[in-house]
C-alpha positions as CSV (number, residue, x, y, z in Angstrom):
1,M,85.7,95.8,78.2
2,F,85.8,99.6,78.8
3,S,86.8,100.2,74.6
4,S,83.6,98.2,73.9
5,V,81.9,100.0,76.6
6,A,82.9,103.4,75.3
7,H,81.4,102.4,71.5
8,L,78.5,101.2,72.9
9,A,78.3,104.6,75.2
10,R,77.6,106.7,71.8
11,A,74.5,105.7,71.3
12,N,73.0,105.8,75.0
13,P,69.7,107.4,75.8
14,F,72.6,108.7,78.5
15,N,74.0,109.9,76.5
16,A,75.0,113.9,77.0
17,P,72.7,116.0,74.6
18,H,76.1,118.0,73.8
19,L,78.3,115.2,72.8
20,Q,75.3,113.6,70.9
21,L,75.7,117.0,69.1
22,V,79.2,116.3,67.9
23,H,78.1,113.1,66.2
24,D,74.9,114.5,64.8
25,G,77.2,117.2,63.7
26,L,80.1,114.3,62.0
27,A,77.3,112.6,60.1
28,G,74.9,115.6,58.6
29,P,77.5,115.8,55.4
30,R,77.5,112.1,55.3
31,S,73.6,111.7,55.6
32,C,72.1,115.2,53.5
33,P,74.9,115.2,50.2
34,A,72.8,117.4,48.2
35,G,71.6,119.9,50.9
36,P,73.2,123.4,50.8
37,T,76.5,123.4,52.7
38,A,76.3,126.1,54.7
39,P,73.6,123.9,57.3
40,P,76.3,121.5,57.8
41,R,79.7,124.3,58.3
42,R,76.8,125.3,60.8
43,S,76.8,121.7,62.4
44,R,80.7,121.6,62.1
45,N,81.1,124.5,64.2
46,L,78.9,123.8,67.2
47,A,80.3,120.4,67.4
48,A,83.5,122.0,67.9
49,A,82.3,124.2,70.6
50,A,80.2,120.7,71.8
51,V,84.1,119.9,72.2
52,E,85.5,122.3,73.3
53,E,83.0,122.0,76.5
54,Y,83.9,118.5,78.3
55,S,87.4,117.3,78.9
56,C,86.2,113.8,77.9
57,E,83.8,111.8,75.7
58,F,80.9,110.5,77.5
59,G,81.3,106.6,78.3
60,S,85.3,106.7,77.4
61,V,88.0,104.9,80.3
62,K,89.0,108.9,81.6
63,Y,85.1,109.4,82.3
64,Y,84.5,105.7,84.2
65,A,88.2,107.1,85.7
66,L,86.8,110.6,86.5
67,C,83.9,109.2,88.1
68,G,85.7,106.2,90.4
69,F,87.9,109.2,91.3
70,G,84.8,111.1,91.9
71,G,83.6,108.7,94.0
72,V,86.7,107.8,96.1
73,L,86.7,111.3,97.4
74,S,82.5,111.6,97.7
75,C,83.0,108.1,100.1
76,G,86.3,108.1,101.1
77,L,85.9,112.2,102.9
78,T,82.5,112.5,104.2
79,H,82.9,108.4,106.4
80,T,86.2,109.7,108.0
81,A,84.0,113.1,108.8
82,V,81.7,111.2,110.1
83,V,83.9,108.9,111.9
84,P,82.7,110.5,115.9
85,L,78.6,109.4,115.1
86,D,79.3,106.5,113.5
87,L,81.4,105.6,116.5
88,V,78.4,106.1,119.1
89,K,76.1,104.3,116.5
90,C,78.0,101.1,116.9
91,R,78.6,101.2,120.2
92,M,75.2,101.7,120.8
93,Q,74.0,98.6,118.9
94,V,76.3,96.4,120.4
95,D,76.2,97.1,123.8
96,P,73.0,99.2,123.9
97,Q,72.6,98.5,128.2
98,K,75.9,101.2,128.3
99,Y,74.9,103.4,125.3
100,K,71.7,104.1,125.9
101,G,71.2,106.9,123.5
102,I,73.4,109.5,121.2
103,F,74.3,112.0,123.7
104,N,74.7,109.7,126.4
105,G,76.5,107.7,124.1
106,F,79.0,110.7,123.0
107,S,79.1,111.4,127.0
108,V,80.6,108.2,127.8
109,T,82.7,107.9,125.8
110,L,84.1,111.4,126.1
111,K,84.5,110.3,129.8
112,E,86.6,107.0,129.1
113,D,88.7,108.0,126.4
114,G,89.0,111.9,125.4
115,V,87.9,113.6,122.1
116,R,90.9,111.6,120.5
117,G,88.4,108.3,121.1
118,L,85.8,109.6,119.1
119,A,88.3,109.4,115.7
120,K,88.9,105.8,116.8
121,G,88.8,103.9,113.4
122,W,89.4,107.0,111.6
123,A,91.9,104.9,108.6
124,P,90.4,101.6,108.0
125,T,87.0,103.9,107.4
126,F,89.3,106.5,105.2
127,I,91.3,103.4,103.1
128,G,87.8,101.5,103.0
129,Y,85.3,103.4,101.8
130,S,87.5,105.1,99.2
131,L,88.1,101.9,98.0
132,Q,84.2,101.2,98.0
133,G,83.3,104.5,96.5
134,L,85.1,103.9,93.2
135,C,84.1,100.4,93.0
136,K,80.2,102.0,94.1
137,F,80.5,105.1,91.6
138,G,82.5,104.3,88.9
139,F,80.7,100.3,88.2
140,Y,77.5,102.5,88.7
141,E,78.4,104.5,85.0
142,V,79.2,101.4,83.5
143,F,76.6,98.9,84.3
144,K,74.2,102.2,83.5
145,V,75.5,102.0,79.9
146,L,76.0,98.4,79.5
147,Y,72.0,97.6,80.7
148,S,71.0,100.5,78.8
149,N,72.4,99.1,75.4
150,M,71.1,95.7,76.3
151,L,67.5,97.6,76.7
152,G,67.5,99.5,73.7
153,E,66.1,103.3,73.9
154,E,62.5,103.4,74.4
155,N,62.9,100.1,76.9
156,T,65.8,102.0,78.7
157,Y,63.3,104.7,79.6
158,L,60.4,102.6,80.3
159,W,62.2,100.7,82.8
160,R,64.6,103.0,83.9
161,T,64.1,102.8,87.9
162,S,65.1,99.1,86.9
163,L,67.8,100.0,85.3
164,Y,69.3,102.2,88.3
165,L,68.6,99.9,91.0
166,A,70.4,96.9,88.6
167,A,73.2,99.4,87.8
168,S,73.7,99.8,91.8
169,A,73.6,96.7,92.6
170,S,75.7,95.1,90.6
171,A,78.3,97.8,91.6
172,E,77.6,97.5,94.9
173,F,78.6,94.1,94.8
174,F,82.1,94.8,93.7
175,A,82.3,97.4,95.8
176,D,81.6,95.7,99.1
177,I,84.5,93.0,98.4
178,A,86.5,95.8,98.9
179,L,85.3,97.4,101.6
180,A,85.3,94.3,104.1
181,P,88.4,94.1,104.9
182,M,88.3,97.5,106.1
183,E,85.3,98.0,107.3
184,A,86.0,95.0,109.9
185,T,88.9,96.3,110.9
186,K,87.4,99.2,112.1
187,V,84.2,98.0,114.1
188,R,86.6,95.8,116.2
189,I,88.4,99.2,117.1
190,Q,84.9,100.9,118.1
191,T,83.6,98.6,119.8
192,Q,86.0,96.6,121.3
193,P,87.6,98.8,124.3
194,G,91.0,97.5,124.6
195,Y,91.4,95.3,121.5
196,A,93.6,97.9,119.6
197,N,94.0,101.3,118.7
198,T,95.2,101.5,115.8
199,L,95.0,99.9,112.2
200,R,98.4,98.7,112.0
201,D,97.7,97.2,115.2
202,A,94.2,96.1,115.0
203,A,95.1,94.3,111.6
204,P,97.9,92.2,112.0
205,K,96.2,90.5,115.1
206,M,92.7,89.4,113.4
207,Y,94.6,87.8,111.3
208,K,96.6,85.7,113.7
209,E,93.8,85.0,115.6
210,E,91.1,83.9,112.8
211,G,93.0,84.5,109.5
212,L,91.1,85.8,106.5
213,K,88.0,85.2,107.8
214,A,88.5,87.5,110.3
215,F,87.9,90.2,107.1
216,Y,85.6,88.6,105.0
217,K,83.1,86.6,107.7
218,G,81.0,89.6,107.6
219,V,81.0,89.9,103.4
220,A,77.3,88.8,103.4
221,P,75.5,90.9,105.8
222,L,77.8,93.5,104.6
223,W,75.9,92.7,101.4
224,M,73.0,92.3,102.9
225,R,73.1,96.4,104.1
226,Q,75.0,97.7,101.8
227,I,73.1,96.6,98.3
228,P,69.6,97.6,99.7
229,Y,71.3,100.8,100.3
230,T,73.0,101.5,97.6
231,M,70.1,100.9,95.1
232,M,67.8,103.3,97.2
233,K,71.1,105.7,97.2
234,F,70.7,106.1,93.6
235,A,67.3,105.2,92.3
236,C,65.9,107.1,94.8
237,F,68.5,109.6,94.1
238,E,67.7,109.6,90.3
239,R,63.7,109.8,90.2
240,T,63.9,113.0,93.1
241,V,66.2,114.6,90.6
242,E,64.0,114.4,87.8
243,A,60.6,114.9,89.6
244,L,62.5,118.3,91.2
245,Y,63.4,119.4,87.8
246,K,59.8,118.7,86.3
247,F,57.8,120.0,89.8
248,V,59.6,121.9,92.0
249,V,62.5,124.0,89.9
250,P,60.5,126.4,88.4
251,K,62.6,126.3,85.2
252,P,64.4,123.4,83.2
253,R,68.1,122.6,84.0
254,S,69.5,123.6,81.0
255,E,68.8,127.0,81.9
256,C,69.8,126.6,85.7
257,S,73.1,127.6,86.5
258,K,76.0,125.1,88.2
259,P,75.5,126.4,91.4
260,E,71.9,126.4,91.3
261,Q,71.8,122.1,89.9
262,L,74.4,121.6,92.8
263,V,71.9,122.4,95.0
264,V,69.0,120.1,93.6
265,T,71.9,117.7,93.7
266,F,72.2,118.1,97.4
267,V,68.6,118.5,98.5
268,A,67.9,114.9,96.2
269,G,70.4,113.4,97.9
270,Y,69.6,114.0,101.6
271,I,66.0,112.5,100.7
272,A,67.3,109.5,99.2
273,G,69.8,109.3,102.1
274,V,66.5,109.4,104.9
275,F,65.0,106.0,102.8
276,C,68.9,104.7,102.8
277,A,68.7,104.3,106.6
278,I,65.8,103.2,107.1
279,V,66.6,100.1,104.4
280,S,69.6,99.2,105.4
281,H,69.8,99.7,109.4
282,P,68.2,95.9,110.0
283,A,71.2,95.1,108.2
284,D,73.8,97.4,109.8
285,S,72.9,96.3,113.7
286,V,73.9,92.9,112.5
287,V,77.2,93.6,110.8
288,S,77.8,95.6,113.5
289,V,77.7,92.7,116.1
290,L,78.8,90.2,113.9
291,N,82.1,91.8,113.3
292,K,82.6,92.4,117.3
293,E,82.1,88.7,118.2
294,K,84.1,86.0,117.6
295,G,82.6,82.6,115.6
296,S,78.8,84.3,115.7
297,S,77.2,83.8,112.6
298,A,74.6,86.4,110.9
299,S,71.4,84.4,111.6
300,Q,72.8,84.1,115.7
301,V,73.1,87.3,115.7
302,L,69.9,88.5,114.2
303,Q,68.3,86.0,116.3
304,R,69.7,87.1,119.1
305,L,68.7,90.5,118.7
306,G,65.6,90.4,117.5
307,F,63.4,92.9,115.5
308,K,63.2,95.4,118.9
309,G,66.6,95.2,118.7
310,V,68.0,95.5,115.2
311,W,66.2,99.5,115.1
312,K,68.6,100.5,117.5
313,G,70.6,103.5,116.6
314,L,68.2,104.2,114.0
315,F,68.1,108.0,114.5
316,A,71.4,108.4,114.5
317,R,71.9,106.3,111.2
318,I,69.5,108.7,109.5
319,I,71.5,112.1,110.7
320,M,74.5,110.3,109.6
321,I,73.7,108.6,106.1
322,G,71.3,111.3,105.5
323,T,73.6,114.3,105.7
324,L,76.9,111.9,103.9
325,T,74.3,110.5,101.0
326,A,73.6,114.3,100.0
327,L,77.7,115.5,101.0
328,Q,78.6,112.3,98.5
329,W,76.3,113.1,95.5
330,F,77.2,116.6,95.9
331,I,80.7,115.9,95.8
332,Y,80.5,113.5,93.0
333,D,78.6,115.9,91.0
334,S,81.0,118.9,92.0
335,V,83.7,116.8,90.5
336,K,82.2,115.9,87.1
337,V,81.3,120.0,87.5
338,Y,85.3,120.9,88.0
339,F,86.8,118.0,85.2
340,R,84.2,119.3,82.9
341,L,82.9,116.0,82.7
342,P,79.2,114.8,80.5
343,R,76.4,115.2,83.2
344,P,73.1,114.0,81.4
345,P,70.4,115.8,82.1
346,P,67.0,114.1,83.2
347,P,65.6,111.9,81.0
348,E,62.7,112.0,78.4
349,M,60.7,110.4,76.5
350,P,62.6,109.5,73.0
351,E,61.0,110.6,70.0
352,S,59.7,107.4,68.4
353,L,58.0,106.3,71.5
354,K,56.1,109.7,71.7
355,K,54.7,108.3,68.2
356,K,54.1,104.9,69.4
357,L,51.7,106.0,72.2
358,G,50.4,109.0,69.8
359,L,51.7,111.7,71.9
360,T,53.1,113.5,69.0
361,Q,52.4,114.2,65.0
Protein backbone atom coordinates (compact mmCIF):
# COMPACT_ATOMS: atom_id res chain seq x y z
CA MET A 1 0.00 0.00 0.00
CA PHE A 2 2.76 2.42 0.98
CA SER A 3 4.58 1.99 -2.35
CA SER A 4 1.44 2.94 -4.27
CA VAL A 5 0.88 5.90 -1.96
CA ALA A 6 4.48 7.02 -2.56
CA HIS A 7 3.92 6.86 -6.31
CA LEU A 8 0.71 8.93 -6.07
CA ALA A 9 2.34 11.44 -3.72
CA ARG A 10 4.80 12.61 -6.36
CA ALA A 11 2.10 14.48 -8.26
CA ASN A 12 0.09 15.42 -5.17
CA PRO A 13 -0.79 19.12 -4.65
CA PHE A 14 0.39 18.79 -1.04
CA ASN A 15 3.83 17.86 -2.31
CA ALA A 16 6.66 20.13 -1.20
CA PRO A 17 7.56 22.69 -3.88
CA HIS A 18 11.27 21.82 -3.76
CA LEU A 19 10.52 18.17 -4.41
CA GLN A 20 8.23 19.14 -7.26
CA LEU A 21 11.18 21.11 -8.60
CA VAL A 22 13.20 17.91 -8.62
CA HIS A 23 10.65 16.15 -10.80
CA ASP A 24 10.21 19.17 -13.05
CA GLY A 25 13.96 19.59 -13.38
CA LEU A 26 14.55 15.97 -14.32
CA ALA A 27 11.71 16.11 -16.83
CA GLY A 28 12.93 19.39 -18.36
CA PRO A 29 15.44 18.14 -20.93
CA ARG A 30 13.04 15.51 -22.29
CA SER A 31 10.13 17.96 -22.68
CA CYS A 32 12.25 20.61 -24.49
CA PRO A 33 14.86 18.68 -26.53
CA ALA A 34 15.42 21.54 -29.02
CA GLY A 35 16.16 24.18 -26.40
CA PRO A 36 19.59 25.44 -25.32
CA THR A 37 21.67 23.34 -22.95
CA ALA A 38 22.14 26.00 -20.26
CA PRO A 39 18.62 26.03 -18.73
CA PRO A 40 18.45 22.23 -18.25
CA ARG A 41 21.86 22.32 -16.55
CA ARG A 42 20.58 25.02 -14.19
CA SER A 43 17.47 22.92 -13.45
CA ARG A 44 19.64 19.93 -12.61
CA ASN A 45 21.73 22.03 -10.24
CA LEU A 46 18.61 23.33 -8.50
CA ALA A 47 17.24 19.81 -8.35
CA ALA A 48 20.42 18.55 -6.73
CA ALA A 49 20.21 21.29 -4.11
CA ALA A 50 16.60 20.35 -3.43
CA VAL A 51 17.50 16.68 -2.98
CA GLU A 52 20.13 17.64 -0.41
CA GLU A 53 17.67 19.81 1.47
CA TYR A 54 15.37 16.94 2.48
CA SER A 55 16.25 13.58 3.99
CA CYS A 56 13.53 11.72 2.08
CA GLU A 57 10.89 12.15 -0.60
CA PHE A 58 7.40 13.39 0.21
CA GLY A 59 5.08 10.38 0.42
CA SER A 60 7.85 7.79 0.76
CA VAL A 61 7.75 4.98 3.33
CA LYS A 62 10.50 6.75 5.30
CA TYR A 63 8.47 9.95 5.28
CA TYR A 64 5.38 8.24 6.73
CA ALA A 65 7.47 6.31 9.27
CA LEU A 66 9.11 9.48 10.59
CA CYS A 67 5.73 11.25 10.68
CA GLY A 68 4.48 8.35 12.80
CA PHE A 69 7.51 8.68 15.08
CA GLY A 70 6.76 12.39 15.43
CA GLY A 71 3.24 11.41 16.47
CA VAL A 72 4.60 9.01 19.11
CA LEU A 73 6.67 11.78 20.68
CA SER A 74 4.05 14.50 20.37
CA CYS A 75 1.19 12.51 21.91
CA GLY A 76 3.06 10.20 24.29
CA LEU A 77 5.18 12.89 25.96
CA THR A 78 2.52 15.59 26.21
CA HIS A 79 -0.25 13.39 27.61
CA THR A 80 2.15 11.91 30.17
CA ALA A 81 3.26 15.41 31.21
CA VAL A 82 -0.31 16.42 32.10
CA VAL A 83 -1.27 13.22 33.96
CA PRO A 84 -1.90 15.13 37.27
CA LEU A 85 -4.38 17.48 35.55
CA ASP A 86 -5.97 14.57 33.70
CA LEU A 87 -6.35 12.63 36.93
CA VAL A 88 -8.15 15.50 38.67
CA LYS A 89 -10.34 16.07 35.60
CA CYS A 90 -11.40 12.40 35.51
CA ARG A 91 -12.19 12.40 39.23
CA MET A 92 -14.30 15.54 38.87
CA GLN A 93 -16.28 13.78 36.14
CA VAL A 94 -16.95 10.55 38.05
CA ASP A 95 -17.35 12.00 41.57
CA PRO A 96 -18.38 15.69 41.38
CA GLN A 97 -19.63 15.67 44.97
CA LYS A 98 -16.16 14.94 46.32
CA TYR A 99 -14.07 16.80 43.76
CA LYS A 100 -15.92 20.11 43.45
CA GLY A 101 -13.45 21.98 41.26
CA ILE A 102 -9.99 21.85 39.80
CA PHE A 103 -8.21 23.39 42.80
CA ASN A 104 -10.31 21.46 45.29
CA GLY A 105 -9.59 18.31 43.28
CA PHE A 106 -5.83 18.82 43.57
CA SER A 107 -6.16 19.57 47.28
CA VAL A 108 -8.19 16.44 48.04
CA THR A 109 -5.90 14.24 45.95
CA LEU A 110 -2.76 15.56 47.65
CA LYS A 111 -4.33 15.10 51.08
CA GLU A 112 -5.35 11.49 50.41
CA ASP A 113 -2.58 10.17 48.14
CA GLY A 114 0.32 12.59 48.49
CA VAL A 115 2.38 13.94 45.60
CA ARG A 116 2.94 10.45 44.17
CA GLY A 117 -0.82 10.05 43.86
CA LEU A 118 -0.89 12.72 41.16
CA ALA A 119 1.18 10.46 38.89
CA LYS A 120 -1.27 7.55 38.98
CA GLY A 121 -1.86 6.13 35.53
CA TRP A 122 1.27 7.53 33.90
CA ALA A 123 2.36 4.19 32.37
CA PRO A 124 -0.88 3.35 30.49
CA THR A 125 -1.09 7.02 29.50
CA PHE A 126 2.38 6.99 27.93
CA ILE A 127 1.95 3.65 26.15
CA GLY A 128 -1.62 4.26 25.01
CA TYR A 129 -1.14 7.77 23.69
CA SER A 130 2.16 6.90 22.03
CA LEU A 131 0.36 4.20 20.03
CA GLN A 132 -2.47 6.62 19.33
CA GLY A 133 -0.04 9.30 18.12
CA LEU A 134 1.69 6.83 15.81
CA CYS A 135 -1.60 6.05 14.07
CA LYS A 136 -3.10 9.53 14.30
CA PHE A 137 -0.30 11.50 12.65
CA GLY A 138 1.12 8.71 10.48
CA PHE A 139 -2.21 7.67 8.97
CA TYR A 140 -3.34 11.28 8.61
CA GLU A 141 -0.48 11.91 6.20
CA VAL A 142 -1.32 8.69 4.33
CA PHE A 143 -5.05 9.39 4.02
CA LYS A 144 -4.45 13.01 3.08
CA VAL A 145 -2.40 11.93 0.08
CA LEU A 146 -4.83 9.15 -0.86
CA TYR A 147 -7.94 11.32 -0.71
CA SER A 148 -6.20 14.21 -2.43
CA ASN A 149 -5.30 12.04 -5.41
CA MET A 150 -8.87 10.79 -5.56
CA LEU A 151 -10.12 14.39 -5.76
CA GLY A 152 -7.51 15.80 -8.12
CA GLU A 153 -5.51 19.03 -7.79
CA GLU A 154 -8.33 21.55 -8.28
CA ASN A 155 -10.90 19.80 -6.07
CA THR A 156 -8.26 19.24 -3.42
CA TYR A 157 -7.86 23.01 -3.13
CA LEU A 158 -11.58 23.78 -3.28
CA TRP A 159 -12.53 21.03 -0.81
CA ARG A 160 -9.40 21.10 1.34
CA THR A 161 -11.30 21.52 4.64
CA SER A 162 -13.43 18.47 3.87
CA LEU A 163 -10.26 16.60 2.93
CA TYR A 164 -8.65 17.47 6.28
CA LEU A 165 -11.79 16.32 8.09
CA ALA A 166 -12.03 13.03 6.19
CA ALA A 167 -8.32 12.19 6.49
CA SER A 168 -8.19 12.94 10.22
CA ALA A 169 -11.40 10.99 10.95
CA SER A 170 -10.06 7.96 9.07
CA ALA A 171 -6.76 8.10 10.94
CA GLU A 172 -8.41 8.49 14.34
CA PHE A 173 -10.65 5.45 13.77
CA PHE A 174 -7.56 3.23 13.84
CA ALA A 175 -5.77 5.32 16.48
CA ASP A 176 -8.58 4.76 19.00
CA ILE A 177 -8.46 1.00 18.56
CA ALA A 178 -4.80 1.21 19.57
CA LEU A 179 -5.57 3.56 22.48
CA ALA A 180 -8.65 1.87 23.99
CA PRO A 181 -7.00 -0.82 26.21
CA MET A 182 -4.59 1.59 27.88
CA GLU A 183 -7.25 4.31 28.24
CA ALA A 184 -9.55 1.88 30.06
CA THR A 185 -6.72 0.81 32.36
CA LYS A 186 -5.69 4.41 33.05
CA VAL A 187 -9.21 5.51 34.01
CA ARG A 188 -9.67 2.47 36.29
CA ILE A 189 -6.42 3.28 38.13
CA GLN A 190 -7.20 6.98 38.46
CA THR A 191 -10.87 6.89 39.44
CA GLN A 192 -11.28 3.72 41.53
CA PRO A 193 -9.35 4.16 44.80
CA GLY A 194 -7.83 0.92 46.04
CA TYR A 195 -8.40 -0.97 42.78
CA ALA A 196 -4.78 -0.88 41.55
CA ASN A 197 -1.89 1.55 41.53
CA THR A 198 0.11 0.32 38.54
CA LEU A 199 -0.45 -0.97 35.01
CA ARG A 200 0.91 -4.43 35.81
CA ASP A 201 -1.60 -4.76 38.66
CA ALA A 202 -4.62 -3.26 36.92
CA ALA A 203 -4.48 -4.95 33.48
CA PRO A 204 -4.47 -8.61 34.69
CA LYS A 205 -7.18 -7.81 37.25
CA MET A 206 -9.42 -6.23 34.63
CA TYR A 207 -8.92 -9.17 32.26
CA LYS A 208 -9.73 -11.67 35.02
CA GLU A 209 -12.96 -9.84 35.92
CA GLU A 210 -14.37 -8.97 32.49
CA GLY A 211 -12.10 -10.47 29.82
CA LEU A 212 -11.21 -8.47 26.70
CA LYS A 213 -14.47 -6.56 27.00
CA ALA A 214 -12.94 -4.58 29.88
CA PHE A 215 -10.41 -3.06 27.49
CA TYR A 216 -12.65 -2.41 24.49
CA LYS A 217 -16.07 -1.60 25.94
CA GLY A 218 -15.13 2.07 25.84
CA VAL A 219 -14.01 2.12 22.19
CA ALA A 220 -17.37 3.36 20.82
CA PRO A 221 -17.58 6.38 23.17
CA LEU A 222 -13.86 6.84 22.56
CA TRP A 223 -14.67 7.22 18.85
CA MET A 224 -17.44 9.66 19.85
CA ARG A 225 -14.89 11.71 21.79
CA GLN A 226 -11.73 11.40 19.72
CA ILE A 227 -12.99 11.50 16.13
CA PRO A 228 -14.72 14.92 16.48
CA TYR A 229 -11.71 16.06 18.54
CA THR A 230 -9.21 14.98 15.89
CA MET A 231 -11.27 16.34 13.01
CA MET A 232 -11.31 19.72 14.73
CA LYS A 233 -7.65 19.40 15.71
CA PHE A 234 -6.38 18.88 12.16
CA ALA A 235 -8.87 20.90 10.12
CA CYS A 236 -8.82 23.90 12.48
CA PHE A 237 -5.03 23.77 12.70
CA GLU A 238 -4.52 23.58 8.92
CA ARG A 239 -6.93 26.45 8.22
CA THR A 240 -5.60 28.55 11.14
CA VAL A 241 -2.03 28.21 9.86
CA GLU A 242 -3.27 29.27 6.43
CA ALA A 243 -5.08 32.30 7.92
CA LEU A 244 -2.13 33.34 10.11
CA TYR A 245 0.27 33.43 7.18
CA LYS A 246 -2.30 35.27 5.06
CA PHE A 247 -3.55 37.89 7.53
CA VAL A 248 -1.21 38.04 10.57
CA VAL A 249 2.37 37.11 9.71
CA PRO A 250 3.88 40.11 7.87
CA LYS A 251 5.90 38.03 5.39
CA PRO A 252 5.45 34.84 3.35
CA ARG A 253 6.19 31.50 5.01
CA SER A 254 9.13 30.95 2.66
CA GLU A 255 10.81 34.04 4.14
CA CYS A 256 10.21 33.01 7.76
CA SER A 257 12.96 31.27 9.71
CA LYS A 258 12.36 27.79 11.14
CA PRO A 259 11.84 29.17 14.70
CA GLU A 260 9.32 31.73 13.38
CA GLN A 261 7.44 28.97 11.56
CA LEU A 262 7.35 26.89 14.76
CA VAL A 263 5.87 29.84 16.68
CA VAL A 264 3.05 30.01 14.11
CA THR A 265 2.60 26.25 14.56
CA PHE A 266 2.27 26.63 18.35
CA VAL A 267 -0.25 29.49 18.14
CA ALA A 268 -2.38 27.67 15.57
CA GLY A 269 -2.20 24.52 17.69
CA TYR A 270 -3.48 26.30 20.80
CA ILE A 271 -6.40 27.87 18.94
CA ALA A 272 -7.32 24.46 17.53
CA GLY A 273 -6.98 22.89 21.00
CA VAL A 274 -9.60 25.14 22.58
CA PHE A 275 -12.18 24.12 19.99
CA CYS A 276 -11.12 20.47 20.31
CA ALA A 277 -11.81 20.48 24.05
CA ILE A 278 -15.31 21.91 23.63
CA VAL A 279 -16.55 19.58 20.88
CA SER A 280 -15.24 16.41 22.52
CA HIS A 281 -15.93 17.04 26.21
CA PRO A 282 -19.39 15.42 26.56
CA ALA A 283 -18.08 12.13 25.16
CA ASP A 284 -15.00 12.42 27.38
CA SER A 285 -17.24 12.57 30.45
CA VAL A 286 -19.08 9.43 29.30
CA VAL A 287 -15.79 7.58 28.74
CA SER A 288 -14.52 8.47 32.21
CA VAL A 289 -17.67 7.20 33.96
CA LEU A 290 -18.05 4.15 31.69
CA ASN A 291 -14.51 2.87 32.29
CA LYS A 292 -14.96 3.28 36.04
CA GLU A 293 -18.17 1.23 36.27
CA LYS A 294 -18.92 -2.40 35.50
CA GLY A 295 -21.87 -3.38 33.33
CA SER A 296 -22.96 0.12 32.28
CA SER A 297 -23.54 1.13 28.67
CA ALA A 298 -22.70 4.47 27.06
CA SER A 299 -26.39 5.37 26.64
CA GLN A 300 -27.12 4.60 30.32
CA VAL A 301 -24.23 6.76 31.50
CA LEU A 302 -25.24 9.61 29.18
CA GLN A 303 -28.84 9.49 30.41
CA ARG A 304 -27.75 9.48 34.05
CA LEU A 305 -25.29 12.38 33.66
CA GLY A 306 -27.74 14.62 31.80
CA PHE A 307 -26.84 17.81 29.92
CA LYS A 308 -25.26 19.56 32.92
CA GLY A 309 -23.29 16.53 34.04
CA VAL A 310 -21.48 15.96 30.76
CA TRP A 311 -19.94 19.45 30.94
CA LYS A 312 -18.34 18.94 34.37
CA GLY A 313 -14.59 19.57 34.25
CA LEU A 314 -14.71 21.55 30.99
CA PHE A 315 -12.48 24.40 32.22
CA ALA A 316 -9.76 21.95 33.31
CA ARG A 317 -10.01 20.18 29.99
CA ILE A 318 -9.74 23.40 27.97
CA ILE A 319 -6.51 24.25 29.79
CA MET A 320 -5.21 20.71 29.37
CA ILE A 321 -6.24 20.16 25.74
CA GLY A 322 -5.33 23.68 24.57
CA THR A 323 -1.80 23.36 25.96
CA LEU A 324 -1.59 19.73 24.86
CA THR A 325 -2.63 20.38 21.27
CA ALA A 326 -0.27 23.35 20.91
CA LEU A 327 2.66 21.32 22.25
CA GLN A 328 1.77 18.32 20.10
CA TRP A 329 1.82 20.34 16.89
CA PHE A 330 5.02 22.09 18.01
CA ILE A 331 6.77 18.77 18.73
CA TYR A 332 5.46 17.17 15.55
CA ASP A 333 6.63 20.06 13.39
CA SER A 334 9.97 20.15 15.25
CA VAL A 335 10.50 16.46 14.46
CA LYS A 336 9.90 17.24 10.78
CA VAL A 337 12.45 20.07 10.97
CA TYR A 338 15.02 17.91 12.82
CA PHE A 339 14.78 15.02 10.35
CA ARG A 340 14.61 17.43 7.39
CA LEU A 341 11.25 16.14 6.18
CA PRO A 342 9.30 17.98 3.48
CA ARG A 343 6.97 20.55 5.07
CA PRO A 344 4.65 21.83 2.33
CA PRO A 345 3.53 25.47 2.68
CA PRO A 346 -0.16 26.44 3.02
CA PRO A 347 -2.02 25.45 -0.18
CA GLU A 348 -2.37 27.94 -3.01
CA MET A 349 -4.94 27.98 -5.80
CA PRO A 350 -3.69 25.98 -8.80
CA GLU A 351 -2.95 27.96 -11.95
CA SER A 352 -5.48 25.89 -13.92
CA LEU A 353 -8.22 26.88 -11.47
CA LYS A 354 -7.20 30.54 -11.62
CA LYS A 355 -7.61 30.44 -15.39
CA LYS A 356 -11.04 28.81 -15.11
CA LEU A 357 -12.17 31.47 -12.66
CA GLY A 358 -10.74 34.27 -14.80
CA LEU A 359 -8.24 35.33 -12.12
CA THR A 360 -5.28 35.19 -14.47
CA GLN A 361 -4.57 35.63 -18.16
